C-alpha positions in Angstrom: 93.9 101.2 120.3 90.4 100.7 119.0 91.9 99.6 115.6 94.1 97.1 117.4 91.4 95.5 119.7 90.5 92.8 117.1 94.0 92.3 115.7 95.5 88.9 116.5 99.0 88.8 118.0 101.8 88.9 115.4 100.0 90.7 112.7 100.2 94.2 111.2 97.5 96.8 110.9 97.5 100.1 109.1 94.4 102.1 110.0 95.6 105.3 108.4 95.2 107.4 111.4 91.9 107.6 113.4 88.9 109.9 113.8 91.3 112.8 114.8 94.5 111.9 112.9 95.5 111.8 109.3 98.3 109.4 108.4 99.7 107.3 105.5 101.1 105.0 108.2 104.4 104.7 106.2 102.8 103.6 102.9 104.0 105.4 99.8 102.7 105.9 96.3 104.2 104.0 93.3 103.7 104.0 89.5 102.5 107.5 88.7 100.1 107.4 91.7 99.6 110.0 94.5 98.9 109.0 98.1 97.4 111.5 100.4 96.0 111.4 103.9 93.3 114.0 103.4 90.7 112.6 105.7 91.3 111.2 109.2 91.3 107.4 109.1 91.6 107.1 105.3 94.1 107.6 102.5 93.3 108.6 99.0 95.2 107.0 96.1 94.8 108.8 92.7 96.5 108.3 89.4 96.9 109.8 86.0 93.7 110.0 84.0 95.0 108.3 80.8 93.4 105.7 78.7 91.1 103.4 80.7 92.8 100.2 79.8 96.1 101.5 81.2 94.9 103.0 84.4 96.7 101.7 87.4 97.2 102.7 91.0 99.8 101.4 93.4 101.0 101.9 96.9 103.9 100.2 98.8 103.9 99.2 102.5 106.5 100.2 105.0 109.4 97.8 105.5 108.4 94.3 106.7 110.3 91.3 107.9 107.9 88.4 107.6 109.1 84.8 107.1 108.0 81.2 106.9 104.4 81.6 107.5 101.1 82.1 105.6 99.5 85.5 106.1 96.0 86.7 105.3 95.8 90.2 103.8 92.6 92.3 103.9 92.0 95.8 102.6 88.9 97.9 103.3 87.8 100.9 101.4 86.0 102.2 98.4 87.1 102.0 94.7 85.5 101.4 91.4 85.5 97.9 90.0 89.1 97.0 89.4 91.5 94.1 89.5 93.5 94.2 92.8 96.9 92.5 93.1 99.2 92.2 96.0 102.8 92.1 94.8 105.2 90.5 97.3 108.7 91.9 97.2 111.1 89.4 98.8 114.6 89.8 100.3 116.4 89.5 97.0 113.9 91.8 95.2 112.1 88.9 93.6 108.4 89.7 93.1 105.4 87.4 93.4 101.9 88.4 92.6 98.7 87.3 94.3 95.2 88.5 93.2 92.8 89.7 95.9 89.2 88.4 95.9 86.0 90.5 95.6 86.1 91.1 99.4 89.7 92.5 99.3 91.3 89.4 100.8 94.3 87.3 99.7 96.6 84.6 101.2 100.3 85.5 101.1 102.9 82.9 101.6 106.6 83.8 101.1 108.6 80.8 99.8 110.4 78.7 102.5 113.4 80.5 104.0 112.6 83.8 102.3 111.6 87.1 103.9 108.8 89.3 102.7 110.1 92.9 102.7 107.3 94.9 101.1 103.8 94.5 99.8 102.7 96.6 96.8 98.9 96.9 96.3 98.0 97.6 92.7 94.5 98.5 91.3 94.3 97.9 87.6 91.5 99.7 85.7 91.0 102.4 88.4 92.0 106.1 88.7 91.1 106.5 92.3 90.7 104.5 95.5 90.0 105.4 99.2 91.6 102.9 101.6 90.3 102.7 105.2 92.5 100.0 106.5 95.0 97.3 105.6 95.4 94.3 107.8 97.9 91.4 107.7 97.4 88.5 110.1 98.7 85.0 110.5 96.6 82.5 108.6 94.1 80.9 110.9 93.9 83.7 113.5 91.4 86.0 111.6 88.4 86.9 113.7 
């Protein structure tokens, strides 16, 4: 409940457990990555340690059904300098990519009449990341 206290109505929050619970909150690893809830309130995403230019980590959200609105995405955690992209997977499996800014934020807007089914978060140029929280809120309701 503490994680939800600042969450505006209609949004999604994935706190990855709490001070006593370890959870991936339904997120799964993708693209040669491993996702583990080894610490309460965090998930660790690791990848193969291949050539630095090809390092990439990715994790996919649980199923969503978000339509016709603009959303703000914010991720919190710790990772080395990397390019972070949110890949939106729509109802017909079309994919749209949106880069996150230096603060881990991005605006997500599914095309009119389309449903956002999943979000894939991708770190390019990193072999590990610790994620504390992912929040998705309606644009204009962020506190």
